[in-house]
LODREN-347591 format. One line per 10 residues: number of its first residue (from 0); their letters; for each residue y, z, x of N, C-alpha, C. Coordinates in steps of 0.1 Angstrom, whole numbers, plus 5000, padded with zeros to 4 digits. Each point is the difference from the previous one (the first is absolute). Example, Ala and Ser with C-alpha at 12.3 -4.5 7.8 and 13.67 -1.06 7.14 Angstrom:
<recs>
0) as) 4943:5078:5132:5012:5000:4991:5012:5000:5009 | 5011:4993:4996:5011:5000:5009:5011:5008:4992
</recs>
This chain:
<recs>
0) madnarsvav) 6072:5291:5789:4993:5005:5012:4986:5006:4996 | 4992:5001:5011:4986:5005:4997:5000:5014:4996 | 5011:5008:5003:5000:5014:4997:5004:5003:4986 | 5004:4989:4992:5005:5002:4987:4989:5007:4991 | 5005:5009:4992:4991:5007:4990:4991:5010:5007 | 5001:5002:5013:4993:5011:5006:5007:5013:4999 | 4992:5011:5001:5006:5013:4999:4998:5009:5012 | 5010:5007:5004:4999:5009:5012:5005:5014:4996 | 4993:5010:5004:5005:5014:4999:5007:5004:5013 | 5012:5005:4998:5008:5006:5012:5000:5015:4998
10) islggtiamt) 4994:5006:5010:4998:5015:5000:5008:5006:5011 | 5009:5009:4997:5009:5006:5010:4996:5013:5004 | 4999:5003:5013:4997:5013:5006:5012:5007:5006 | 5011:4993:5000:5012:5005:5007:5003:4993:5013 | 5005:5008:5010:5003:4994:5013:5014:4994:5001 | 5003:4995:5012:5013:4994:5002:5004:4990:4990 | 4991:4992:4996:5003:4989:4990:5005:5006:4987 | 4997:5012:4997:5005:5007:4988:5011:5010:5003 | 5005:5000:5012:5010:5010:5004:5015:4995:4998 | 5008:5009:4997:5015:4998:5000:5006:5011:5007
20) tqtdggatpt) 5012:4998:5006:5008:5010:5007:5006:5010:4991 | 4998:5013:5003:5005:5010:4992:5014:5005:5005 | 5006:5009:4993:5014:5004:5003:5000:5007:5014 | 4989:5006:5005:5000:5006:5013:4997:4990:5011 | 4998:4987:4996:4998:4990:5010:4986:4997:5003 | 4991:5008:4995:4985:4997:5002:4995:4992:4989 | 4989:4992:5003:4994:4991:4991:4987:5007:4994 | 4998:5000:4987:4988:5006:4994:4995:4990:4989 | 4987:5001:4996:4995:4991:4990:5006:5003:4986 | 5007:4991:4995:5006:5002:4986:4997:4988:4991
30) lsaddlvaav) 4996:4989:5005:4999:4988:4991:4986:5000:4994 | 4999:4996:4987:4987:4998:4993:4995:4986:5003 | 4987:4998:4996:4995:4987:5001:5008:4990:4992 | 5005:5004:4988:5009:4991:4992:5012:4996:5008 | 5006:5010:5007:5012:4997:5008:4997:4990:5011 | 4988:5002:5007:4997:4991:5011:4998:4986:4995 | 4993:4998:4989:4997:4987:4995:5013:4993:4994 | 5009:5008:4994:5012:4995:4995:5009:4994:5011 | 4998:5005:5012:5009:4997:5011:4995:4987:5008 | 4990:4994:4995:4994:4988:5007:5005:4987:4995
40) pglastgihv) 5009:4993:5007:5005:4987:4995:4989:4990:5000 | 5000:4992:4989:4990:4989:4999:4986:5004:4995 | 4998:5013:4998:4987:5004:4995:4997:4994:4986 | 5009:5001:4991:4998:4995:4987:4997:4985:4999 | 5005:4992:5010:4998:4986:5000:4986:4996:5005 | 4993:5010:5005:4986:4996:5005:4990:4998:4989 | 5004:5006:4988:4990:4999:4989:4989:5010:5000 | 5001:5009:5010:4989:5010:5001:5004:5012:4992 | 4991:5005:4991:5003:5012:4992:4998:5012:5009 | 5010:5009:5000:4999:5011:5009:5000:5013:4991
50) evhdfrrlpg) 4990:5008:5002:5001:5014:4994:5002:5010:5010 | 5007:5011:4997:5004:5009:5011:4994:5014:4997 | 4997:5007:5011:4994:5013:4999:5006:5009:5010 | 5006:5012:4996:5004:5010:5009:4989:5009:5003 | 4995:5000:5012:4988:5008:5003:5004:5013:5008 | 5008:4998:5010:5005:5011:5008:5015:4997:5004 | 5007:5010:5004:5014:4997:5005:5001:5009:5013 | 4993:4996:5010:4999:5008:5012:5004:4991:5013 | 5004:5007:5010:5001:4993:5013:4986:4996:5005 | 4999:4989:5007:4987:4995:5005:4993:5011:5008
60) aslafsdlle) 5007:5008:5007:4994:5010:5009:4994:5011:4992 | 5003:5002:4987:4995:5011:4992:4988:4995:4991 | 4996:4988:5000:4989:4996:4992:4987:5006:5006 | 4991:5003:4992:4987:5007:5004:4988:4991:4996 | 4989:5003:5005:4987:4993:4997:4998:5001:4985 | 5003:5012:4994:4997:5002:4985:5009:4990:4992 | 5013:4998:5005:5008:4990:4993:4994:4986:5000 | 4995:4996:5011:4995:4986:5002:4987:4998:4993 | 4991:5011:5000:4988:4999:4993:5002:4999:4985 | 5009:5008:4995:5004:4999:4986:5006:4986:4996
70) lavtvetltv) 5008:4995:5009:5006:4987:4998:4989:4989:4999 | 4990:5001:5009:4989:4990:5000:4992:5000:4987 | 4998:5012:4994:4993:5001:4987:5009:4993:4990 | 5013:5003:5000:5009:4994:4991:5001:4985:5001 | 5000:4995:5012:5000:4985:5002:4988:4993:4994 | 4988:5007:5001:4988:4994:4995:5000:4999:4984 | 5009:5007:4994:5001:5000:4985:5009:4989:4995 | 5008:4994:5008:5011:4991:4996:4994:4986:4997 | 5005:4994:4989:4996:4987:4996:5011:4990:5003 | 5001:4998:5013:5011:4990:5005:4993:4991:5010
80) dgvvitqgtd) 5008:4990:5004:4995:4991:5010:5001:5005:5014 | 5010:5009:5002:5002:5006:5014:5009:5012:4999 | 5000:5008:5011:5008:5012:5000:5009:5000:5013 | 5012:5005:4998:5009:5002:5011:5003:5015:5000 | 4999:5006:5012:5003:5014:5002:5011:5001:5009 | 5011:5007:4996:5012:5002:5009:5000:5014:5004 | 5002:5002:5013:5000:5013:5006:5008:5001:5013 | 5001:5012:5006:5006:5002:5012:4993:4993:5012 | 5007:4995:5009:4994:4992:5011:4993:5009:5010 | 5004:5013:5000:4994:5009:5010:4985:5000:5001
90) tieetaylld) 4994:4998:4988:4985:5001:4999:4994:4988:4994 | 5007:4989:4999:4994:4987:4994:4987:4996:5007 | 5000:5001:5014:4988:4995:5007:4988:5009:4996 | 5002:5012:4997:4989:5009:4997:4996:4999:4985 | 5010:5000:4991:4996:4999:4986:4994:4986:4996 | 5005:4990:5006:4994:4986:4998:4986:5000:5004 | 4997:5005:5012:4986:5000:5004:4991:5009:4991 | 5005:5012:4997:4993:5009:4991:4997:4992:4987 | 5010:4994:4994:4997:4993:4987:4991:4988:5002 | 5000:4994:5012:4990:4989:5002:4986:5006:5000
100) lvtggdmpiv) 4998:5012:5004:4987:5006:5001:4995:5007:4987 | 5009:5002:4990:4996:5006:4988:5002:4992:4987 | 5004:4987:5002:5001:4991:4988:4991:4988:5003 | 4994:4995:4989:4992:4989:5001:5005:4989:4991 | 4992:4989:4999:5003:4989:4992:5010:4990:5007 | 5003:4989:4993:5008:4990:5005:5015:5001:4998 | 5004:5009:4991:5014:5001:4996:5009:5003:5012 | 5010:4993:5003:5009:5003:5011:5007:5013:4998 | 5000:5008:5011:5008:5013:5001:5009:4998:5011 | 5013:5001:4998:5010:4997:5009:5009:5012:5002
110) vtgamrtasm) 5002:5005:5013:5009:5011:5003:5012:4995:5007 | 5012:5005:4995:5012:4996:5007:5010:5011:4999 | 5011:4998:5006:5011:5011:5001:5012:4994:5005 | 5008:5008:5007:5013:4996:5005:5004:5008:5012 | 5007:4994:5010:5005:5008:5011:5014:5004:4998 | 5007:4994:4990:5014:5004:4997:5000:5005:4986 | 5007:5011:4997:5002:5005:4987:5007:4991:4991 | 4999:5002:4987:5007:4992:4990:5015:5001:5002 | 5005:5011:5006:5015:5001:5002:5005:4993:5012 | 4992:4995:5008:5004:4994:5013:5003:4985:4999
120) agadgpanvl) 5009:4995:5008:5002:4986:5000:4988:4993:5005 | 4996:4989:4994:4988:4992:5004:4987:5007:4996 | 5000:5008:4989:4988:5006:4996:4989:4990:4999 | 4988:5003:5006:4989:4991:5000:4990:5002:4989 | 5002:5010:4992:4990:5003:4990:4998:4989:4989 | 5011:4995:4994:4998:4989:4990:4993:4988:5005 | 5003:4995:5012:4992:4989:5005:4986:5003:5003 | 4997:5012:5005:4986:5004:5002:4992:5001:4987 | 5007:5006:4989:4993:5001:4987:4997:4986:4995 | 5010:4991:5000:4998:4987:4995:4988:4993:5007
130) aavrvaasae) 5000:5000:5013:4989:4994:5007:4986:5007:4997 | 5001:5013:4999:4987:5007:4997:4995:4996:4986 | 5009:4999:4990:4996:4996:4987:4994:4986:5000 | 5006:4991:5007:4994:4987:5001:4986:5000:5006 | 4998:5008:5010:4987:5001:5006:4990:5006:4990 | 5004:5011:4994:4991:5007:4990:4996:4991:4989 | 5009:4991:4996:4997:4991:4989:4992:4987:5004 | 4999:4998:5013:4994:4987:5004:4985:5000:5000 | 4995:4988:4997:4985:4998:5002:4996:5001:5014 | 5009:4995:5009:4997:5000:5015:4997:5014:5005
140) argqgcvvvf) 5006:5010:4995:4998:5014:5005:4988:5007:4995 | 4993:4994:4990:4988:5006:4994:4989:5002:5011 | 4994:5011:5000:4989:5002:5009:5004:5004:5014 | 5013:5002:5002:5005:5004:5014:5000:5015:5002 | 4996:5008:4990:5002:5014:5002:5014:5004:4999 | 5003:5012:5005:5014:5004:5000:5008:4994:5011 | 5012:4996:4997:5009:4994:5011:5013:5006:4999 | 5008:4999:5011:5013:5004:5001:5009:4988:5001 | 5010:4999:4992:5010:4989:5000:5013:5006:5004 | 5006:4994:5011:5012:5005:5005:5007:4988:5007
150) geeihaarwv) 5013:4998:4997:5007:4988:5007:4993:4987:4997 | 4994:4999:4989:4993:4987:4995:4988:4997:5009 | 4995:5010:5007:4987:4999:5007:4990:5008:4993 | 4987:4995:5000:4989:5007:4993:4991:5005:5011 | 4998:5013:5000:4991:5007:5011:4988:5006:4993 | 4989:4998:5007:4988:5007:4995:5001:5015:5003 | 4996:5008:4990:5001:5015:5001:4994:5005:5013 | 4988:4994:5004:4993:5005:5011:5007:4998:5013 | 5009:4991:5001:5007:4996:5012:5014:5004:5001 | 5007:5002:4989:5014:5002:5000:5004:5013:5007
160) rkthatspta) 5012:5000:5007:5005:5012:5007:5015:5000:4998 | 5006:5012:4999:5015:5001:5001:5003:5002:5015 | 5008:4990:5005:5002:5000:5015:5015:5002:5003 | 5008:5003:4991:5014:5003:5003:5005:5010:4989 | 5009:5010:5005:5005:5010:4991:5010:4996:4990 | 5008:4989:5003:5011:4997:4991:5001:4985:4997 | 4993:4991:5007:5002:4986:4998:4994:4995:4987 | 5007:4991:4993:4995:4994:4988:4987:4992:5002 | 4997:4996:5013:4987:4994:5004:4991:5009:5006 | 4999:5013:4995:4993:5010:5006:4985:4998:5000
170) ftsypgpigy) 4995:4992:4991:4985:4999:4998:4994:4988:5007 | 4990:5002:5008:4994:4990:5007:4985:5002:4999 | 4992:4989:5004:4986:5001:5000:4995:4994:5013 | 4988:5005:5005:4993:4993:5010:4986:4997:4994 | 4996:4987:4999:5006:4989:5007:5011:4992:4993 | 5005:5005:4989:5012:4994:4994:4999:5000:4985 | 5011:4996:4993:4999:5000:4985:4989:4991:4995 | 4995:5003:4988:4989:4991:4995:5007:4989:4991 | 5013:5001:4998:5007:4990:4992:5015:5003:4998 | 5006:4991:4993:5015:5001:4998:5003:4996:4986
180) vaeervrimt) 5013:5004:4996:5006:4995:4988:5011:4991:5004 | 4999:4987:4996:5011:4990:5004:5002:4990:4989 | 5013:4998:4997:5003:4991:4989:4993:5003:4987 | 5000:5013:4997:4994:5006:4988:4985:4998:4999 | 4994:4996:5011:4985:4998:5001:4994:5011:5008 | 4988:5004:4996:4992:5009:5008:4990:4992:5008 | 5000:5002:5013:4992:4992:5009:4991:5009:5008 | 4987:5000:4998:4991:5008:5007:4993:4992:5011 | 5001:5005:5013:4995:4992:5011:4987:5006:5005 | 4997:5013:4998:4988:5006:5005:4995:5009:4990
190) rpgplptfdp) 4987:5000:4998:4993:5009:4990:4990:5009:5007 | 5005:5013:5002:4991:5010:5005:4988:5002:4991 | 4988:5004:5006:4989:5002:4992:5001:5013:4992 | 4993:5001:4989:5001:5012:4991:4994:5013:5007 | 5005:5011:4997:4996:5013:5005:4992:5008:4989 | 4990:5008:5004:4994:5009:4990:5011:5010:4995 | 4998:5005:4988:5010:5009:4994:4994:5014:4997 | 5009:5010:4999:4996:5013:4995:5005:5002:4986 | 4993:5008:4993:5004:5004:4986:5010:5011:5001 | 5012:4997:4996:5011:5011:5001:4998:5011:4991
200) rytsaartai) 4991:5000:4990:4999:5011:4990:4991:5011:5006 | 4993:4998:5010:4991:5010:5005:5002:5004:5014 | 5010:5009:5002:5004:5004:5014:5001:5015:5001 | 4999:5005:5011:5002:5015:5003:5010:5002:5011 | 5003:5012:5003:5011:5003:5010:4994:4998:5014 | 5009:4995:5008:4997:4999:5015:5013:5000:5007 | 4999:5003:5013:5012:5000:5008:4997:4993:5013 | 5008:4990:5003:4998:4992:5013:5014:4999:5007 | 4999:4996:5012:5012:4999:5008:4999:4989:5011 | 5011:4996:5005:5001:4991:5011:5005:5008:5012
210) atiglgddgt) 4993:4999:5011:5005:5007:5013:5003:4988:5010 | 5013:4999:5003:5004:4989:5009:4999:5006:5015 | 4993:4993:5008:4998:5004:5014:5012:4996:5008 | 5005:5009:5008:5011:4997:5009:4997:5004:5015 | 5009:4995:5008:4998:5002:5015:4999:5015:5002 | 4989:5004:5008:4999:5014:5004:4993:5009:4990 | 4995:4995:4988:4993:5008:4990:4988:5007:5007 | 4997:5012:4996:4989:5007:5006:4990:5005:4990 | 5001:4996:4987:4991:5003:4990:5003:5012:4992 | 5010:5008:5004:5004:5012:4992:5004:4997:4986
220) vlqaigehvq) 5009:4990:4999:5005:4997:4986:4989:4994:4992 | 4991:4992:5006:4988:4995:4992:4992:5011:4994 | 4997:5010:5009:4992:5012:4995:5007:5007:4989 | 5014:5001:5001:5007:5007:4989:5000:4993:4987 | 5002:4987:5001:4999:4991:4988:4986:5001:4994 | 4990:5000:5008:4986:5000:4995:4996:5012:4992 | 5008:5011:5002:4997:5012:4992:5004:4999:4986 | 5008:4990:4996:5006:4999:4987:4996:4987:4992 | 4992:4992:5005:4996:4987:4994:4985:4998:4999 | 4997:4991:4991:4985:4996:4998:4997:4987:5007
230) glvvaafgag) 5011:4993:5005:4998:4988:5006:5013:4997:5008 | 4998:4993:5012:5012:4997:5009:5000:4986:5004 | 5012:4994:5001:5001:4987:5006:5008:5002:5013 | 4995:4995:5011:5006:5001:5013:5007:4987:5003 | 5013:5000:5001:5008:4988:5004:5001:5000:5015 | 4991:4992:5006:4998:5001:5015:5008:4989:5007 | 5000:5002:5013:5007:4989:5008:4992:4987:4999 | 5007:4989:5003:4994:4987:5002:4989:4997:4990 | 4988:4996:5006:4989:4996:4992:4990:5011:4996 | 5006:5013:5001:4992:5011:4996:4997:5010:5011
240) hvpmacvdal) 5011:5005:5007:4998:5008:5012:5009:5013:4998 | 4994:5011:5006:5007:5013:5000:5000:5006:5014 | 5008:5010:5003:4999:5007:5013:4987:5007:5001 | 4995:5001:5012:4987:5006:5003:5000:5015:4994 | 5012:5006:5001:5001:5014:4995:4998:5002:4985 | 5000:4989:4993:4998:5000:4985:4985:4998:4996 | 4992:4996:5010:4986:4996:4996:4992:5011:4995 | 5001:5012:5006:4991:5011:4995:5004:5004:4985 | 5014:5000:4998:5004:5004:4986:4995:4990:4990 | 5001:4987:5003:4996:4990:4991:4985:5000:4998
250) tdlaksmpvv) 4992:5003:5011:4986:5001:4999:4996:5011:4990 | 5007:5012:5001:4997:5011:4991:5004:4997:4986 | 5011:4994:4998:5004:4996:4986:4991:4990:4994 | 4995:4991:5007:4991:4989:4995:4987:5006:4995 | 4996:5012:5005:4988:5006:4996:5001:5006:4986 | 5012:5003:4996:5002:5007:4987:5007:4992:4989 | 5006:4989:5004:5007:4992:4990:5001:4985:5004 | 5003:4991:4991:5002:4986:5005:5013:5000:5007 | 4999:4994:5013:5012:4998:5008:5001:4985:5003 | 5011:4994:4995:5001:4985:5000:5009:4997:5012
260) latrtgagpv) 4996:4990:5008:5007:4996:5012:5008:4987:4996 | 5013:5000:5001:5009:4989:4997:5009:4998:5012 | 5006:4988:5000:5010:4997:5010:5014:5002:4995 | 5009:5007:5007:5014:5002:4996:5009:4988:5002 | 4995:4989:5006:5008:4989:5003:5005:4992:4988 | 4994:5000:4989:5004:4993:4988:4993:4987:4998 | 4993:4995:5009:4992:4988:4998:4989:4999:5010 | 4989:4993:4996:4989:4998:5009:4989:5011:4997 | 4988:4997:5005:4989:5009:4997:4998:5011:5010 | 4992:5010:4995:4994:5010:5010:4988:4993:5006
270) lqrtygfpgs) 5000:5000:5013:4989:4993:5007:4987:5009:4999 | 4989:4994:5005:4987:5007:4999:4995:5003:5013 | 5001:4991:5010:4992:5002:5013:5008:4994:5012 | 5012:4998:4999:5007:4994:5012:5003:5010:5011 | 5004:5013:4996:5003:5010:5010:4990:5011:4999 | 4997:5007:5012:4990:5010:5001:5004:5013:5005 | 5013:5002:5003:5004:5013:5005:5000:5011:4990 | 5000:5013:5004:5001:5011:4990:5013:4999:4992 | 4998:4999:4987:5012:4998:4991:5002:4986:4996 | 4991:4991:5005:5001:4986:4996:4994:4998:4986
280) esdllargli) 5001:4988:4995:4995:4997:4986:4985:5002:5000 | 4993:4995:5010:4985:5001:5000:4995:5014:5002 | 5008:5008:5008:4996:5014:5002:5002:5008:4987 | 5011:4997:4993:5003:5008:4987:4991:4996:4989 | 4997:4987:4999:4990:4996:4990:4986:5005:5002 | 4996:5001:5013:4987:5006:5003:5000:5015:4997 | 5012:5007:4999:5001:5014:4997:5001:5002:4985 | 4999:4990:4992:4999:5002:4985:5013:4996:4993 | 5010:4995:5007:5012:4996:4992:4997:4987:4993 | 5007:4997:4990:4998:4988:4991:5011:4990:5003
290) santldpvka) 4997:4988:5002:5010:4990:5003:5007:4996:4987 | 5013:4999:5001:5008:4994:4989:5001:4985:5001 | 4994:4995:5010:5000:4985:5002:5014:4995:5000 | 5004:4992:4990:5014:4994:5000:5009:5008:4991 | 4996:5010:4993:5009:5008:4992:5009:5008:5008 | 5013:5000:4997:5009:5008:5007:4999:5015:4996 | 5005:5009:5007:4998:5014:4996:5004:5004:4986 | 5011:4995:4995:5004:5003:4986:4990:4995:4990 | 4995:4988:5002:4990:4994:4990:4986:5008:5002 | 4997:5003:5013:4988:5007:5002:4999:5013:4993
300) rillqlllmt) 5012:5007:5000:5000:5013:4994:4999:4999:4984 | 5006:4989:4995:4998:4998:4985:4985:4998:4997 | 4993:4992:5008:4986:4997:4997:4992:5013:5002 | 5003:5007:5011:4993:5013:5003:5002:5010:4988 | 5012:5001:4996:5003:5009:4989:4992:4997:4987 | 5000:4987:4996:4993:4996:4988:4985:5002:5002 | 4994:4998:5012:4986:5002:5002:4997:5015:4999 | 5008:5009:5005:4998:5014:4999:5002:5005:4986 | 5010:4994:4993:5002:5004:4986:4989:4996:4990 | 4992:4990:5005:4989:4995:4992:4987:5005:5006
310) shdkdevaqs) 5000:5010:5008:4988:5008:5004:4991:4992:5010 | 5006:4992:5008:4992:4993:5010:4998:5009:5012 | 4987:5000:5006:4998:5008:5012:5004:4992:5012 | 4998:5006:5012:5005:4993:5012:4993:4987:5003 | 4987:4999:4997:4993:4987:5002:5005:4990:4991 | 5002:5004:4987:5005:4990:4991:5015:4996:5003 | 5008:5009:5005:5013:4996:5005:4999:4990:5011 | 4991:5002:5009:4999:4990:5011:4996:4987:4995 | 4990:4999:4991:4996:4987:4994:5011:4994:4992 | 5008:5008:4993:5011:4994:4992:5011:4994:5009
320) fstfs) 5003:5007:5011:5010:4994:5009:4995:4987:5006 | 4988:4998:5002:4994:4988:5005:5002:4989:4989 | 4998:5004:4987:5001:4990:4989:5014:4997:4997 | 5009:5010:4998:5013:4998:4995:5010:4995:5010 | 4998:5002:5013:5009:4996:5010:4995:4988:5008
</recs>
């Protein structure tokens, strides 16, 4: 096979894929990277050399920006053909996009995990690891940036979302996967263009948040959140709309910090000029909010966080959102 003699590093961060059921009935991360790799049927027959690294042993919900930035620096030092990162699915869509923004070069970086613990019937971790290793070792995946491999589908980090709390097919993309693993072959169907990257070694502290707009919001919660952050993502209705009662609060916040306007729908762009009522997308953009364009709120917050951690001012944040999204 074409993957023979290639080398892949498997780096474990913990998560469901590394969890086993304890005596109290709850699942916690207990398996090492060696344990995960040893449990993968058929991996040895691929001819791919696998080296393992235990980096963290945490639930996905407890990973922090500092963990991922340190991981990115570590990845850049590895002399392998590709990297597989196993972690909890709670934050895969966030960590994959963050890694996409802070790693460069052509080496494939693949993030995967599992929806079922290793103790459960039909555990999906071994199959996901095997597919991820194949993708990381493949020439086809070079230059794709960071991708998520789940259920033998290959998703671009910038598009992937977790759309179900428990299903083994929880990860989807709009407009769809960029490729598949089938009959032991990696098949890439779409090639997203490259993104600019940040240097993960030079960052400072920043705090950002997502405020999801709901029916009847009056701006009080927005104002409260604004007192504790340096940047805010607004997950608005539809194509970028909020209640009229929120307009004054958002206008004030946009004067003091970057406020990014995203849609809470999960797919589609924030419009620019279709609607003109108070609280519409054109009204909010005219008041200084920054369009997330096609980035969903979760991804928009990752980008905003990195921009603020690398000392970008409001005008630079606006320009970057135009470039990155």
